[in-house]
Residue, then its C-alpha position, 0 to 999 in steps of 0.5 A: x500500500x502507498x500511504x498519504x499523510x499530513x495534507x492540510x489544505x484551505x482553498x477559499x471555502x474549501x478545505x481538504x484534511x488527510x491525517x492518513x490515507x492508504x491508497x493501494x500500489x497495484x491495480x485500478x483505484x477509483x477516487x470517486x465523487x461529485x463535482x466540487x468534492x476535492x477530486x481535482x484538488x487531490x489530483x493536482x496535489x499528486x501530480x505537483x500542481x499544488x504545494x502543501x508544506x509537510x505532507x508525504x506520499x510513501x510508495x515503495x520506501x520513497x516519498x514521492x512528495x519530496x521529489x521534483x515533479x519529474x522525479x515522481x515518474x508519474x503518467x498523467x491523463x489530464x481531463x482536457x488531454x493537454x496534447x500540443x494542437x500543432x503536433x501530430x499525435x506521433x510527435x506528441x507521444x514522441x516528445x515524452x518517450x525521448x525525454x524518459x527513454x533511451x530505446x527505439x521509439x518506433x519499436x516501443x510504440x508499434x504494439x500499442x498503435x493497434x491496440x489503441x486504434x491510432x493508425x488513422x490518426x498517427x500522423x494527424x495534428x492533434x488539432x484535427x483528430x477526435x475526442x476519443x483519438x485524443x484521449x488515447x494518444x494522451x493514454x499512450x504518451x502518459x504509458x510511454x514515460x514508464x510511469x511509477x503510477x498512472x494518474x487520470x483525471x476524468x479521462x472519459x468526461x469529454x467523450x459522447x456515450x458511444x465513445x465512452x463505452x468503447x474507450x472504457x473498454x480500450x483502456x481497461x484491456x491495456x491496463x489489465x495487460x500493463x499492470x501499471x498502478x493507476x488512480x482514476x479521478x471520476x464522478x461517474x459510477x460506471x467508469x468505477x465499475x468498468x475499470x477499477x478493483x478499489x474505490x475511495x469516495x471523496x465528499x467535501x474534501x473528506x475521504x473514505x477508507x478503500x473498499x473493494x468494487x462490487x462488480 
């Protein structure tokens, strides 16, 4: 288990207090709650967008909170995907791969282009591809960073219902294959039921204990 401790945060009328929170360090754990509950604030804390003095995030004997953002080795899929719109899907992924890896890019991504159905958009500018394609490019980019942990913030929220269903199936298959510890931020119970083995309910900045997801 990973352990988060000593989070004390106030933002306007919102506050978050975590004395001690255990997070599974394998499989998919959903951090589930309504809008305004603190999910994205917590996500931003983990990825380094928010600074909280004295907090800790211990995993495998390492306190990730004390590391720089790059040294935390996180793979991140933002809700808005954060792709460079003027670059192709390939170049968006290549930038991250070459910053984190020394191997052959083409060989590394080849098995995943077909699995993620990116053949038709691989050389297309990110500005010109569909929402579902952007989501899959963002996922591949995150995985190519060789992450210690994968963080996904509402990754299906911008998709229409049909695309959302297909995207969940694709992501579920890939995460099962790669076995990357994943924290999924979502308000949608269908995301939890489709992808997660564990769930933590967040409400008004308060976190429940970890519970198994009843399939």
